[in-house]
C-alpha positions as CSV (number, residue, x, y, z in Angstrom):
1,X,80.8,33.0,122.2
2,X,80.4,30.1,124.6
3,X,77.0,29.7,125.9
4,X,76.3,30.3,129.5
5,X,76.9,27.7,132.1
6,X,73.4,25.5,132.5
7,X,72.6,25.4,128.9
8,X,71.2,22.3,127.8
9,X,72.9,20.5,125.2
10,X,71.9,17.0,123.1
11,X,75.2,15.3,124.4
12,X,77.9,15.9,126.8
13,X,81.1,14.2,126.4
14,X,83.8,13.8,129.2
15,X,87.4,13.8,128.3
16,X,88.8,15.0,124.9
17,X,91.1,11.8,123.7
18,X,90.3,9.9,120.7
19,X,87.1,8.3,121.9
20,X,85.5,11.5,123.3
21,X,86.3,13.4,120.0
22,X,85.0,10.4,118.5
23,X,81.6,10.7,120.1
24,X,81.3,14.3,119.4
25,X,81.9,13.6,116.1
26,X,79.7,10.9,116.0
27,X,76.9,13.2,117.5
28,X,77.5,16.5,115.7
29,X,77.2,14.3,112.5
30,X,73.6,13.7,113.7
31,X,72.7,17.5,114.0
32,X,72.9,17.0,117.8
33,X,74.3,19.9,120.2
34,X,77.3,18.9,121.6
35,X,79.8,19.9,124.5
36,X,83.2,18.6,125.5
37,X,84.5,19.0,128.8
38,X,88.3,18.6,129.4
39,X,90.1,18.7,132.6
40,X,93.2,20.0,131.1
41,X,94.0,22.8,128.7
42,X,94.7,19.9,125.7
43,X,94.6,15.9,125.8
44,X,97.6,14.6,127.6
45,X,97.1,11.1,128.0
46,X,96.7,7.7,126.2
47,X,95.4,9.0,122.9
48,X,98.6,11.8,122.3
49,X,101.3,9.3,123.9
50,X,100.9,6.6,121.7
51,X,102.4,5.1,118.1
52,X,99.7,6.6,116.0
53,X,99.6,2.8,114.5
54,X,96.0,2.1,113.3
55,X,96.7,-1.6,113.7
56,X,93.2,-3.1,112.4
57,X,93.7,-6.1,110.5
58,X,95.3,-8.6,113.5
59,X,92.5,-7.7,115.6
60,X,89.5,-9.8,115.9
61,X,85.9,-10.0,117.2
62,X,84.2,-6.7,118.4
63,X,87.7,-5.3,118.3
64,X,87.6,-6.0,114.4
65,X,84.7,-4.5,113.9
66,X,85.2,-1.3,116.0
67,X,88.7,-1.0,113.9
68,X,86.6,-1.6,110.4
69,X,84.5,1.3,111.4
70,X,87.4,3.5,112.7
71,X,89.1,3.0,109.7
72,X,86.5,4.9,107.4
73,X,86.2,7.7,110.1
74,X,89.7,8.5,109.8
75,X,89.9,8.4,106.1
76,X,87.2,10.7,106.4
77,X,89.2,13.0,108.8
78,X,92.0,12.9,106.7
79,X,89.8,14.6,103.8
80,X,87.6,16.8,105.6
81,X,89.7,17.8,108.9
82,X,93.1,17.6,107.7
83,X,94.6,14.7,110.0
84,X,97.8,13.5,108.3
85,X,97.3,10.0,107.4
86,X,99.1,7.2,105.5
87,X,97.9,4.2,103.8
88,X,100.7,2.5,103.6
89,X,99.8,-0.7,105.7
90,X,101.8,-2.5,108.4
91,X,105.0,-4.3,107.7
92,X,105.8,-7.3,109.9
93,X,109.5,-8.7,109.7
94,X,110.0,-12.3,110.2
95,X,113.4,-13.2,111.4
96,X,112.8,-16.8,112.5
97,X,110.9,-19.9,111.2
98,X,108.3,-19.6,114.0
99,X,107.7,-16.1,113.1
100,X,107.1,-16.9,109.5
101,X,104.8,-19.8,110.9
102,X,102.5,-17.4,112.6
103,X,102.1,-14.9,109.5
104,X,101.5,-17.9,107.5
105,X,98.8,-19.6,109.8
106,X,96.8,-16.2,109.6
107,X,97.5,-15.5,105.8
108,X,95.7,-18.7,105.2
109,X,93.0,-18.2,108.1
110,X,92.0,-14.9,106.2
111,X,92.2,-16.3,102.6
112,X,89.7,-18.8,103.5
113,X,87.2,-15.9,104.4
114,X,88.2,-13.8,101.3
115,X,85.1,-12.8,99.0
116,X,85.6,-13.6,95.5
117,X,88.1,-10.4,93.9
118,X,88.8,-9.1,97.5
119,X,92.3,-8.5,98.4
120,X,94.2,-10.2,100.8
121,X,94.4,-8.8,104.2
122,X,97.8,-10.5,104.9
123,X,100.2,-10.4,102.1
124,X,103.3,-12.6,102.9
125,X,106.7,-11.6,101.8
126,X,109.5,-13.5,100.7
127,X,113.0,-12.8,102.2
128,X,114.2,-10.7,99.3
129,X,111.0,-8.5,98.9
130,X,110.8,-8.2,102.9
131,X,114.8,-6.9,103.0
132,X,114.3,-4.6,100.2
133,X,110.8,-3.1,101.7
134,X,111.9,-3.0,105.5
135,X,115.3,-1.3,106.1
136,X,116.3,-4.0,108.9
137,X,119.6,-6.0,108.9
138,X,119.0,-8.1,106.0
139,X,121.1,-11.1,107.3
140,X,118.4,-11.6,109.6
141,X,115.3,-11.4,107.6
142,X,114.1,-14.8,106.3
143,X,110.3,-13.1,105.6
144,X,107.5,-11.1,106.5
145,X,104.1,-9.7,105.6
146,X,102.3,-6.5,104.8
147,X,98.8,-5.8,106.2
148,X,97.6,-3.2,103.4
149,X,94.3,-2.3,105.1
150,X,96.0,-0.7,108.2
151,X,96.7,3.2,108.5
152,X,99.1,5.4,110.5
153,X,98.5,8.7,111.7
154,X,100.5,11.1,114.2
155,X,98.6,11.6,117.4
156,X,100.3,14.9,118.1
157,X,98.8,16.4,114.8
158,X,95.5,14.3,114.7
159,X,94.2,15.4,117.7
160,X,94.5,19.3,117.5
161,X,93.3,18.8,113.7
162,X,90.2,16.8,114.9
163,X,89.5,19.3,117.7
164,X,89.5,22.2,115.3
165,X,87.1,20.7,113.0
166,X,84.7,19.9,115.8
167,X,85.0,23.2,116.9
168,X,84.1,24.7,113.5
169,X,80.8,22.4,113.2
170,X,79.7,23.9,116.4
171,X,81.3,21.8,118.9
172,X,81.5,23.6,122.3
173,X,84.4,22.4,124.4
174,X,85.2,23.4,128.0
175,X,88.8,23.2,129.0
176,X,90.3,23.3,132.2
177,X,87.3,22.1,133.7
178,X,86.7,19.1,136.1
179,X,83.8,17.0,136.4
180,X,83.0,16.0,140.0
181,X,79.6,14.1,139.6
182,X,77.3,12.8,136.7
183,X,74.1,11.6,136.7
184,X,71.0,11.2,134.3
185,X,70.7,14.5,132.4
186,X,73.3,16.4,134.3
187,X,76.9,16.7,135.6
188,X,78.6,19.2,137.8
189,X,82.1,20.7,137.0
190,X,84.4,23.3,138.5
191,X,82.9,26.0,136.2
192,X,79.3,25.0,137.2
193,X,76.7,22.9,136.3
194,X,75.6,21.4,133.1
195,X,72.5,19.6,131.5
196,X,72.6,17.2,128.5
197,X,70.1,14.5,127.5
198,X,72.9,11.9,127.0
199,X,76.4,11.8,128.4
200,X,79.4,10.0,127.5
201,X,82.5,9.5,129.7
202,X,85.2,8.9,128.1
203,X,88.6,9.3,130.6
204,X,89.9,6.2,129.8
205,X,92.5,4.9,132.7
206,X,91.0,7.8,135.0
207,X,87.4,5.9,134.9
208,X,88.1,5.0,138.6
209,X,88.3,8.8,139.7
210,X,84.7,9.1,138.7
211,X,83.5,5.3,139.0
212,X,85.7,3.5,141.2
213,X,83.5,0.6,141.9
214,X,82.9,0.2,138.0
215,X,87.1,-0.2,137.7
216,X,87.3,-2.3,140.6
217,X,84.5,-4.7,139.8
218,X,85.5,-4.9,136.2
219,X,89.4,-5.1,137.2
220,X,90.5,-1.9,134.9
221,X,93.7,-0.5,136.1
222,X,96.5,1.4,134.5
223,X,98.9,0.3,132.0
224,X,102.4,2.2,131.9
225,X,104.7,2.2,129.3
226,X,108.1,3.2,128.4
227,X,108.6,4.9,125.1
228,X,111.2,6.8,123.0
229,X,111.4,8.6,120.0
230,X,114.9,8.2,118.2
231,X,116.8,9.7,115.1
232,X,118.8,7.0,113.4
233,X,120.6,6.6,109.5
234,X,118.7,3.6,108.6
235,X,119.1,1.6,104.9
236,X,115.8,3.5,103.9
237,X,112.7,5.0,105.1
238,X,110.0,3.0,107.1
239,X,107.4,3.1,104.6
240,X,105.0,1.8,107.2
241,X,104.6,1.0,110.8
242,X,106.7,-2.4,111.7
243,X,106.1,-5.1,113.7
244,X,108.3,-7.8,115.0
245,X,107.8,-11.4,116.3
246,X,107.1,-9.7,119.7
247,X,104.2,-8.1,118.1
248,X,102.8,-11.5,117.0
249,X,102.1,-12.0,120.7
250,X,100.3,-9.4,121.6
251,X,97.6,-8.8,118.7
252,X,94.4,-10.8,118.9
253,X,94.4,-12.6,115.5
254,X,98.0,-13.3,115.5
255,X,98.0,-14.7,119.3
256,X,95.2,-16.9,118.4
257,X,96.7,-18.9,115.9
258,X,98.1,-22.3,117.2
259,X,101.6,-21.7,115.9
260,X,101.8,-18.6,118.4
261,X,102.2,-20.7,121.6
262,X,105.7,-21.9,119.8
263,X,106.7,-18.6,119.3
264,X,106.1,-17.8,122.7
265,X,107.4,-20.5,124.3
266,X,110.8,-19.6,122.3
267,X,111.1,-16.3,122.9
268,X,110.4,-16.2,126.3
269,X,113.1,-19.2,126.9
270,X,115.4,-17.4,124.8
271,X,115.1,-13.5,126.1
272,X,113.2,-13.7,129.6
273,X,114.8,-10.3,130.3
274,X,112.3,-8.8,127.3
275,X,109.5,-11.1,128.3
276,X,109.7,-9.6,131.7
277,X,109.4,-6.0,130.4
278,X,106.4,-7.4,128.5
279,X,107.6,-6.3,125.3
280,X,106.1,-5.2,122.1
281,X,108.8,-4.1,119.8
282,X,107.4,-2.1,117.3
283,X,108.4,1.1,115.4
284,X,106.7,4.0,113.4
285,X,108.3,7.0,111.9
286,X,106.8,10.3,111.7
287,X,106.6,12.7,108.8
288,X,110.1,14.5,110.2
289,X,112.0,11.3,110.2
290,X,112.0,10.5,113.8
291,X,111.1,7.3,114.9
292,X,108.9,6.0,117.9
293,X,110.5,3.3,119.7
294,X,108.5,1.0,122.1
295,X,107.2,-0.4,123.9
296,X,107.0,-2.4,127.8
297,X,104.2,-2.9,129.8
298,X,103.5,-2.7,133.5
299,X,100.4,-2.5,135.2
300,X,98.6,-1.2,138.7
301,X,95.7,0.9,140.1
302,X,98.8,4.0,140.1
303,X,101.7,3.1,137.9
304,X,105.1,4.6,139.0
305,X,106.2,7.7,137.3
306,X,109.8,6.7,137.5
307,X,110.7,5.3,134.6
308,X,113.6,2.3,134.6
309,X,116.7,3.5,132.5
310,X,117.4,-0.5,131.9
311,X,114.1,-0.5,129.7
312,X,115.2,2.3,127.7
313,X,118.6,0.6,127.3
314,X,116.8,-2.6,126.2
315,X,114.6,-0.8,123.8
316,X,117.9,0.8,122.3
317,X,119.8,-2.3,122.2
318,X,116.8,-4.1,120.3
319,X,116.7,-1.3,117.7
320,X,120.4,-1.6,117.2
321,X,119.9,-5.0,116.7
322,X,117.0,-5.2,114.6
323,X,118.3,-2.4,112.0
324,X,121.9,-3.0,112.3
325,X,123.1,0.4,113.3
326,X,124.6,2.0,116.3
327,X,122.7,3.4,119.3
328,X,120.0,5.8,117.9
329,X,119.9,9.6,119.2
330,X,117.1,10.0,121.5
331,X,115.1,12.8,121.4
332,X,112.1,12.1,123.7
333,X,111.3,9.5,126.5
334,X,107.8,9.5,127.9
335,X,105.7,7.1,129.7
336,X,102.7,6.0,127.8
337,X,99.4,5.2,130.1
338,X,96.2,3.4,128.8
339,X,93.3,1.9,130.7
340,X,94.0,-2.3,131.1
341,X,91.5,-4.5,132.0
342,X,90.6,-8.2,131.1
343,X,88.4,-7.0,128.4
344,X,89.1,-5.2,125.2
345,X,86.4,-2.5,126.1
346,X,84.2,-0.8,128.9
347,X,81.0,-0.1,126.8
348,X,78.1,0.3,129.3
349,X,74.9,2.5,130.0
350,X,75.6,2.8,134.0
351,X,72.9,5.1,134.6
352,X,69.9,6.2,132.1
353,X,71.5,8.2,129.5
354,X,74.8,8.1,131.1
355,X,77.5,5.8,128.9
356,X,80.9,4.8,129.8
357,X,83.3,4.3,127.1
358,X,86.8,3.2,127.0
359,X,89.3,0.9,125.2
360,X,90.8,-1.1,127.9
361,X,93.7,-2.4,126.0
362,X,96.3,-0.4,124.1
363,X,94.1,-0.3,120.8
364,X,92.4,3.0,121.4
365,X,93.8,4.7,118.3
366,X,92.8,1.7,116.5
367,X,89.8,1.0,117.7
368,X,88.5,4.1,119.2
369,X,86.6,6.1,116.6
370,X,84.6,2.9,115.8
371,X,83.7,2.5,119.7
372,X,82.4,6.0,119.6
373,X,80.2,5.7,116.5
374,X,78.4,2.8,118.0
375,X,78.1,4.2,121.5
376,X,76.1,7.5,119.9
377,X,74.8,5.3,117.1
378,X,73.1,3.2,119.8
379,X,71.2,6.1,121.6
380,X,70.8,8.6,118.7
381,X,69.9,6.2,115.8
382,X,67.4,4.6,118.1
383,X,65.9,8.1,119.1
384,X,65.5,9.1,115.6
385,X,64.1,5.2,114.8
386,X,61.6,5.7,117.3
387,X,60.4,9.4,116.4
388,X,60.0,8.7,112.5
389,X,56.5,8.7,111.4
């Protein structure tokens, strides 16, 4: 039975995407009383519209720290909450010498940082092994890599499983409830006021709806994506999420090596049409055998809801060329969306006890649970430390 309106909570979370659910998880594990306020009947934003690829290894800096933290939380949720999860890593196919050079450079960099007995985080694959493990057209493959620490989930299944797990742990969910105003210790909603000692606002790209000045000051806009789900007869199953040369230009650790500039120059010169789409050519296969295909990127304070068929056609053509098959059958098309800014994260205490948290690039599923843990630990663990004799 729901608590009455106005009941005081230890923590109120605004938004039930992956960061909001992560904040609720971090708080309830600390014995705190938690309410989650969600304007929809269920999540429908960035956390549900993605590949489900937890691409941890290619992150750097704070994103890598949040990704490593999130990895352990995801493994726990697979065990405790029934989240479907694959520990198959990430596969990367190299079809040119400059792509292979980027993989080699990162592998060398990570090898130098290995502790004795630690497994390499970037394992290079020769042409024969890459062709055997990756069901692409073998004529184009010259090598590749495996990133064994990476994970895969199904976003549509994962969010529901996490929410059900949290509800069993006592987290209260107020759905179809809009938040109109937030301040220290309180928030107004379309169902009446709520009081909470701490408030975590995790509304991703809709941060400008509650805090327009923050979004404008920090340069946070929306990034729209073209994505597809298809069926095709490949040479074999896609055993792990698959990245390509275009992906090497998007992730921090790959992009940071000197060799990436050579790759970028070639790809942009050879395919300015794909560069204009800001392509990340990558694929994940779901448990039912269908494959998520994507993605393009376009940004603005508002992103047009009208998707270009030319973009979808380019994604399908690249799929056919990579895998050496005919045009796949499209099962679904959708527009992805996420908050985009000059930094990887929004993580600020905007007022006393009011925390804004978002991944402001396309790594929310990878890092969001780690960011949420960091935010909640920042106030909950400090409070415990200051009150413990």
